[in-house]
C-alpha positions in Angstrom: 20.1 18.3 -13.2 18.0 21.6 -13.4 18.5 24.3 -10.7 15.1 25.9 -10.0 15.9 27.8 -6.9 19.3 28.2 -5.3 22.3 26.1 -5.7 20.6 22.9 -4.1 23.9 21.5 -2.8 24.2 18.1 -1.4 24.3 17.8 2.4 27.6 16.3 3.6 26.0 14.5 6.4 24.1 11.1 6.5 20.7 11.2 4.8 18.0 12.4 7.0 14.5 10.6 7.1 11.0 12.4 7.6 10.3 10.3 10.7 13.6 11.6 12.4 13.1 15.3 11.5 12.8 17.7 14.5 11.3 21.2 14.7 14.0 23.9 14.2 16.2 21.7 12.0 17.7 23.1 8.8 17.6 20.7 5.7 20.1 21.5 2.7 20.6 19.0 0.0 18.3 16.1 1.2 16.3 14.5 -1.4 12.5 13.6 -0.9 9.8 12.6 -3.4 7.1 15.0 -4.3 3.7 13.3 -3.7 1.3 16.2 -3.9 1.4 19.8 -5.0 -1.2 22.5 -5.2 -0.7 26.3 -6.1 -2.7 28.6 -3.5 -3.3 32.2 -2.8 -2.6 33.6 0.7 -4.8 36.1 2.5 -2.5 39.0 1.3 -2.9 38.0 -2.3 0.5 36.4 -2.7 1.0 32.8 -4.0 2.2 29.9 -2.2 2.8 26.1 -2.7 1.1 23.6 -0.7 2.7 20.2 -1.0 3.5 16.9 0.5 7.0 15.3 0.5 7.6 11.7 1.3 10.1 9.0 1.6 10.0 5.2 2.9 9.6 6.6 6.5 6.6 9.0 6.1 5.2 12.1 4.6 5.9 15.8 5.4 3.6 18.8 5.0 5.4 21.3 3.0 4.8 24.9 2.0 6.8 27.4 0.1 5.7 31.1 0.5 5.9 33.8 -2.1 6.1 31.2 -4.9 5.7 31.7 -8.6 3.6 30.0 -11.1 6.6 29.4 -13.2 8.5 27.5 -10.3 5.2 25.6 -9.6 4.9 24.2 -13.0 8.5 22.9 -13.1 7.7 20.6 -10.2 6.4 17.2 -11.1 4.5 14.9 -8.7 6.1 11.5 -8.5 9.7 13.0 -8.9 12.6 13.5 -6.5 13.5 17.0 -5.4 16.7 18.2 -3.7 15.4 20.5 -1.2 16.5 23.3 1.2 14.4 24.8 4.1 13.6 24.5 7.8 11.3 22.2 9.9 8.6 23.8 11.9 5.8 22.7 14.2 2.4 23.2 12.8 -0.6 21.8 15.0 1.8 19.7 16.9 3.2 18.0 13.7 6.2 18.8 11.6 5.9 21.1 8.7 8.6 22.0 6.2 9.2 25.4 4.9 10.6 25.3 1.4 13.3 27.8 0.8 14.5 26.2 -2.7 14.5 23.1 -4.7 16.4 21.3 -7.3 14.7 19.0 -9.7 16.6 15.6 -10.2 16.9 14.4 -13.7 15.2 11.2 -14.7 17.3 8.3 -13.7 19.5 10.3 -11.4 18.0 8.7 -8.2 16.4 5.4 -7.7 12.8 6.5 -6.8 12.0 3.2 -5.4 14.1 3.9 -2.3 11.7 6.6 -1.2 8.8 4.3 -1.2 7.8 2.7 2.2 8.7 -0.9 2.3 7.8 -3.8 4.7 10.1 -4.4 7.5 10.0 -8.1 7.0 12.2 -10.0 4.5 10.0 -10.5 1.3 12.1 -13.6 0.2 11.2 -15.2 3.5 7.6 -14.3 3.4 7.3 -15.6 0.0 9.0 -19.0 1.0 6.6 -19.3 3.9 3.6 -18.5 1.8 4.4 -21.3 -0.6 5.1 -23.7 2.3 1.7 -23.0 3.6 0.0 -23.4 0.2 1.7 -26.7 -0.5 -0.2 -28.2 2.4 -3.4 -27.8 0.2 -4.7 -31.3 -0.4 -6.9 -30.7 -3.4 -4.7 -31.3 -6.4 -6.9 -29.2 -8.7 -6.8 -26.2 -6.3 -3.1 -26.8 -6.1 -2.9 -26.8 -9.9 -4.8 -23.5 -10.0 -2.5 -21.8 -7.7 0.4 -23.2 -9.5 -0.7 -21.3 -12.6 0.0 -18.0 -10.7 2.9 -18.8 -8.7 4.9 -20.5 -11.6 4.4 -17.3 -13.7 7.6 -15.5 -12.7 6.4 -11.9 -13.7 3.3 -12.4 -11.6 5.2 -13.8 -8.7 7.6 -10.8 -8.9 4.8 -8.4 -8.7 2.8 -10.3 -6.0 5.8 -10.0 -3.9 6.4 -6.2 -4.6 2.8 -4.9 -4.6 1.5 -2.8 -1.8 -1.9 -4.0 -0.5 -3.6 -0.7 -0.8 -3.0 2.8 -2.0 -3.4 4.3 1.7 -5.3 2.5 4.3 -3.4 -0.7 5.3 -0.1 -2.4 4.2 0.5 0.6 1.9 4.2 -0.3 1.3 6.3 -2.3 -1.0 5.6 -6.0 0.0 2.6 -5.1 1.7 0.3 -7.4 -0.4 2.7 -10.3 0.4 2.6 -9.6 4.0 -1.0 -9.0 4.2 -1.7 -12.2 2.5 0.7 -14.3 4.7 -0.9 -12.8 7.8 -4.3 -14.1 6.6 -2.8 -17.6 6.0 -1.2 -17.7 9.4 -4.4 -16.6 10.9 -6.4 -19.1 8.9 -4.1 -22.1 10.2 -4.9 -21.1 13.7 -8.6 -20.8 13.3 -9.6 -23.6 10.9 -8.9 -26.4 13.4 -11.9 -24.7 15.6 -14.3 -25.1 12.6 -13.9 -28.5 10.9 -17.0 -28.2 8.8 -15.0 -25.3 6.9 -13.3 -26.4 3.7 -9.8 -25.9 4.6 -8.3 -26.1 1.1 -10.9 -23.5 -0.1 -10.0 -21.0 2.6 -6.4 -21.1 1.9 -6.9 -21.0 -1.8 -9.3 -18.0 -1.4 -6.9 -16.1 1.0 -4.0 -16.4 -1.6 -6.3 -15.4 -4.5 -8.4 -12.6 -2.9 -6.2 -9.7 -3.6 -4.1 -11.0 -6.6 -5.9 -8.1 -8.6 -4.0 -5.6 -6.7 -0.9 -6.6 -8.9 -2.6 -4.8 -11.7 -4.8 -2.4 -9.9 -2.0 -0.5 -8.3 1.4 1.1 -9.7 4.3 1.6 -7.4 7.1 3.1 -9.6 6.9 6.7 -8.2 4.4 6.3 -5.7 1.2 4.3 -5.0 -1.4 5.1 -7.6 -4.2 3.2 -9.5 -3.6 2.1 -12.9 -6.0 2.8 -15.7 -6.9 -0.8 -15.5 -7.3 -0.5 -11.8 -9.7 2.5 -12.4 -11.8 1.0 -14.8 -12.0 -2.6 -13.4 -10.8 -2.9 -10.0 -9.0 -5.7 -8.3 -11.9 -7.9 -7.6 -13.0 -8.0 -11.3 -9.4 -8.6 -12.4 -8.8 -11.4 -10.1 -12.1 -13.3 -11.1 -11.0 -12.7 -14.8 -7.7 -14.1 -14.1 -8.9 -17.1 -12.2 -11.5 -18.0 -15.2 -8.5 -17.7 -17.7 -6.2 -20.1 -15.5 -9.1 -22.6 -15.0 -9.6 -22.6 -18.8 -6.0 -23.3 -19.3 -6.3 -26.3 -16.9 -9.3 -27.6 -18.5 -7.7 -27.4 -21.8 -4.6 -29.2 -20.6 -7.2 -32.2 -19.4 -7.2 -31.2 -15.6 -10.4 -29.3 -15.2 -11.6 -27.9 -11.7 -14.9 -29.1 -10.6 -17.5 -26.5 -11.5 -18.7 -26.1 -7.8 -15.2 -25.8 -6.5 -14.4 -23.1 -9.1 -17.5 -21.2 -8.2 -16.7 -21.2 -4.6 -13.1 -19.7 -5.2 -14.6 -17.1 -7.3 -17.4 -16.4 -4.8 -14.7 -16.0 -2.1 -13.0 -13.2 -4.1 -16.2 -11.3 -4.9 -17.5 -11.3 -1.3 -14.1 -10.7 0.5 -15.0 -7.1 1.2 -18.1 -8.1 3.1 -20.4 -5.2 2.4 -22.0 -3.6 -0.7 -20.7 -0.2 0.4 -17.3 -1.4 0.7 -17.2 -2.4 -3.0 -18.2 -6.1 -2.5 -20.3 -7.3 -5.5 -21.8 -9.9 -3.5 -22.1 -10.7 0.4 -20.4 -13.8 1.8 -22.8 -16.6 1.5 -20.5 -19.8 2.3 -18.7 -20.6 5.4 -15.4 -20.2 3.6 -16.3 -16.7 2.3 -17.4 -15.5 5.8 -14.2 -16.7 7.3 -11.8 -15.1 4.5 -13.9 -11.8 4.9 -13.4 -11.5 8.6 -9.7 -12.5 8.6 -9.1 -10.1 5.9 -10.9 -7.4 7.8 -9.3 -8.2 11.0 -5.7 -7.8 9.7 -6.6 -4.6 7.7 -8.4 -3.0 10.5 -5.6 -3.7 13.0 -3.0 -2.4 10.5 -5.0 0.8 10.4 -5.0 1.2 14.2 -1.4 0.7 14.4 -0.8 3.2 11.5 -2.9 5.8 13.3 -0.8 5.4 16.6 2.5 5.4 14.7 1.5 8.5 12.8 0.1 10.5 15.7 2.4 13.2 16.9 0.7 14.8 19.7 2.5 13.6 22.9 -0.2 15.7 25.0 -2.9 13.3 24.2 -3.7 9.7 25.0 -5.7 9.6 21.7 -5.1 10.0 18.2 -6.9 12.4 15.7 -9.9 11.2 13.9 -9.1 8.2 11.6 -11.7 8.2 8.9 -11.1 4.6 7.8 -12.0 3.5 11.2 -14.7 6.1 11.9 -13.2 6.9 15.2 -10.1 7.9 17.3 -7.8 5.4 18.6 -6.4 5.1 22.2 -2.8 5.4 22.4 -2.4 4.3 25.9 -2.1 6.2 29.2 0.9 8.6 29.0 
């Protein structure tokens, strides 16, 4: 372990989580993940560090006054820090004033424990997901899905991946939770629309975001991979579906070309608008249904995130939420 400032001694009390920190509280020895860092110049010409610390419960704006460039350069984004300092209130939100920090050595701390994680049981969610998918009657679509779920490495990543980097279900297991939400919603909505192909909708729901397993990285935080930056999850998903369909055709169980095209159309149209990164707009009943169910679950997650993250008890409204293009009403005090 490298001592950068001070002793960085361990706290003898139980670990403190960001969501529980109170203004006026002193922290000595707690470990948080460094999510962002920036070296800035104050009005009097001195250097200070503007940073963001995080754990599985949230993020914490952090500043270190009278910092040095040498110390700043020792800090690595994505690495755990053992910190000393105090919690203050800034614009009705907690802010951490960093007095000193100790950089943890690689392998000293399991970084995954700092990442936000679904509150639901991932094993149970996966079991229910498979249960719903097994109700698909089209044996060729079942075979296509089987190409994915029987791939142990893919299945592990599917159950662990976040659904997004920031906006919705941005936590370990978020992709699985989001997908299961859509499957359950589809089971409720589909009986109202008998002209919609049930098997296509359920297949499309499962496959629409599979590319997130390659687009995102979640080892020391939620970041885009090189593949994710250059291709994106929609292109990746269609590529994988084509590969799996080709494998089935080679095995003598080809998908009907129109069925395969319909599945791929659901994937490329699920964002619903060109400005949201959708290569095509929905053009089938099944694509429209998947898009609106996807949008519903994502938007409601953003609403609840905005309410939960707001820390101004004196207002019935949250701050401006860019993803929703609005403020959210929290309810009368």
